[in-house]
C-alpha positions as CSV (number, residue, x, y, z in Angstrom):
1,X,66.9,111.1,126.9
2,X,69.8,109.4,125.0
3,X,71.1,106.1,126.2
4,X,74.7,106.7,125.6
5,X,75.1,103.2,126.7
6,X,73.5,101.8,124.1
7,X,74.4,104.1,121.5
8,X,78.0,103.7,122.1
9,X,77.6,99.6,122.3
10,X,75.6,99.8,118.8
11,X,78.6,102.5,116.9
12,X,81.4,100.2,118.6
13,X,79.7,96.8,116.8
14,X,79.8,98.6,114.0
15,X,83.0,99.7,114.1
16,X,85.0,97.2,115.0
17,X,83.9,94.9,112.4
18,X,84.5,97.3,109.6
19,X,88.3,97.7,111.1
20,X,88.7,93.8,111.3
21,X,87.2,93.7,107.4
22,X,89.2,97.0,106.5
23,X,92.8,95.6,108.5
24,X,92.4,92.4,106.8
25,X,91.3,94.0,103.1
26,X,94.6,95.9,103.1
27,X,96.8,92.9,103.8
28,X,95.6,91.0,100.8
29,X,95.6,94.5,98.3
30,X,99.3,94.7,99.6
31,X,99.9,91.2,98.9
32,X,98.1,90.8,95.7
33,X,99.7,94.6,94.4
34,X,103.5,92.8,95.2
35,X,102.9,89.8,93.6
36,X,101.5,91.7,90.6
37,X,104.5,94.0,90.3
38,X,107.2,90.6,90.3
39,X,104.6,89.4,87.8
40,X,105.1,92.1,85.2
């Protein structure tokens, strides 16, 4: 017996923070690349 509610909740708890971190990191990387391109 698998409690899919708990499995889904656990998956969501892991995936959502990961997505948020990824999206924030992506914004910072894009800004960093843009500023480096301008400086050189």
